[in-house]
C-alpha positions as CSV (number, residue, x, y, z in Angstrom):
1,X,-46.8,15.8,19.9
2,X,-47.1,15.5,16.1
3,X,-45.3,18.1,14.0
4,X,-47.2,20.7,11.9
5,X,-47.5,20.7,8.2
6,X,-45.4,23.9,7.9
7,X,-42.1,22.2,6.9
8,X,-44.0,20.3,4.1
9,X,-45.8,23.4,2.8
10,X,-43.1,24.8,0.5
11,X,-42.1,21.5,-1.1
12,X,-45.7,20.7,-1.6
13,X,-46.4,24.0,-3.3
14,X,-43.2,23.8,-5.4
15,X,-43.8,20.2,-6.6
16,X,-47.5,20.7,-7.3
17,X,-47.3,24.1,-9.0
18,X,-44.3,23.2,-11.2
19,X,-45.9,19.9,-12.0
20,X,-49.4,21.1,-12.9
21,X,-48.2,24.2,-14.8
22,X,-45.6,22.2,-16.6
23,X,-48.1,19.5,-17.6
24,X,-50.6,22.1,-18.8
25,X,-47.9,23.8,-20.9
26,X,-46.6,20.5,-22.2
27,X,-50.0,19.2,-23.2
28,X,-51.1,22.5,-24.7
29,X,-48.1,23.5,-26.7
30,X,-46.1,20.4,-27.7
31,X,-46.4,17.4,-30.0
32,X,-45.9,13.9,-28.4
33,X,-42.5,13.3,-29.7
34,X,-39.7,11.6,-27.7
35,X,-38.5,14.5,-25.5
36,X,-41.9,15.8,-24.5
37,X,-43.0,12.3,-23.7
38,X,-40.2,11.9,-21.2
39,X,-40.9,15.4,-19.9
40,X,-44.6,14.3,-19.4
41,X,-43.5,11.3,-17.2
42,X,-41.2,13.6,-15.2
43,X,-43.8,16.3,-14.7
44,X,-46.5,13.6,-13.9
45,X,-44.2,12.3,-11.1
46,X,-43.7,15.8,-9.8
47,X,-47.5,16.6,-10.0
48,X,-48.6,13.4,-8.3
49,X,-45.9,13.6,-5.6
50,X,-46.7,17.2,-4.8
51,X,-50.5,16.5,-4.7
52,X,-50.0,13.3,-2.6
53,X,-47.7,14.9,0.0
54,X,-50.5,16.6,2.1
55,X,-52.6,13.4,1.9
56,X,-49.8,11.2,3.1
57,X,-49.1,13.6,5.9
58,X,-52.7,13.7,6.9
59,X,-53.0,9.9,6.9
60,X,-49.9,9.6,9.2
61,X,-51.1,12.3,11.4
62,X,-54.6,10.9,11.7
63,X,-54.1,7.1,11.8
64,X,-50.5,6.6,12.8
65,X,-49.5,5.8,16.3
66,X,-46.0,7.2,16.0
67,X,-45.3,9.9,13.5
68,X,-42.6,9.0,11.0
69,X,-39.7,11.3,10.1
70,X,-40.0,13.6,7.1
71,X,-38.0,11.4,4.7
72,X,-40.6,8.6,5.1
73,X,-43.5,10.9,4.3
74,X,-41.7,12.4,1.3
75,X,-40.7,8.9,0.1
76,X,-44.3,7.7,0.3
77,X,-45.5,10.7,-1.6
78,X,-42.9,10.0,-4.2
79,X,-44.1,6.4,-4.5
80,X,-47.5,7.8,-5.5
81,X,-45.9,9.8,-8.3
82,X,-43.8,6.9,-9.5
83,X,-46.9,4.7,-9.5
84,X,-49.0,7.1,-11.5
85,X,-46.2,7.8,-14.0
86,X,-45.6,4.1,-14.4
87,X,-49.2,3.4,-15.1
88,X,-49.3,6.2,-17.7
89,X,-46.2,4.7,-19.3
90,X,-47.8,1.3,-19.4
91,X,-50.9,2.8,-20.9
92,X,-48.9,3.9,-24.0
93,X,-48.4,0.2,-24.8
94,X,-52.0,-0.6,-23.9
95,X,-51.0,-3.2,-21.4
96,X,-52.7,-1.8,-18.3
97,X,-55.4,-3.9,-16.8
98,X,-56.8,-4.4,-13.4
99,X,-54.4,-7.1,-12.4
100,X,-51.4,-4.9,-13.4
101,X,-52.8,-2.0,-11.5
102,X,-53.3,-4.0,-8.3
103,X,-50.0,-5.9,-8.7
104,X,-48.0,-2.8,-9.2
105,X,-49.6,-1.2,-6.2
106,X,-49.0,-4.3,-4.0
107,X,-45.4,-4.4,-5.2
108,X,-44.7,-0.8,-4.3
109,X,-46.5,-1.3,-0.9
110,X,-44.3,-4.4,-0.3
111,X,-41.1,-2.4,-1.2
112,X,-42.1,0.4,1.2
113,X,-43.0,-2.0,4.0
114,X,-39.6,-3.7,3.6
115,X,-37.8,-0.4,3.7
116,X,-39.7,0.6,6.9
117,X,-38.9,-2.7,8.5
118,X,-35.2,-2.2,7.7
119,X,-35.3,1.3,9.1
120,X,-36.9,0.1,12.3
121,X,-34.4,-2.7,12.7
122,X,-31.5,-0.1,12.7
123,X,-33.0,1.9,15.6
124,X,-30.7,2.8,18.4
125,X,-32.0,4.1,21.7
126,X,-31.4,7.8,22.5
127,X,-28.5,8.6,24.6
128,X,-29.2,9.8,28.2
129,X,-26.9,12.3,29.6
130,X,-25.7,11.6,33.1
131,X,-25.0,14.7,35.1
């Protein structure tokens, strides 16, 4: 049986609300100096991670054969936030093009795949109690 979305609800709401409200306030009421720029990247990561968390959960629930633990779903949602914030940072220098977008995505997918392979290789069978 696959777990419900209930344990992910509060982190999703917290990340998304803090991120979206913070981005709105930051963009509306500050000038793009150094500190607000770094705050933008931080809030963009929060926003994209909180928004991607339900999507990642749904994809694993719908298409995955075995449901991963909560840390995997959270980490994959965080990768989405890091990806978006990195692309926005690269856009400041006007160096983003299609090959960088695809290459960065493939690189993050490769990193996540290697982390998953490492986690699966350290699997130990559950202990069976003998009465």
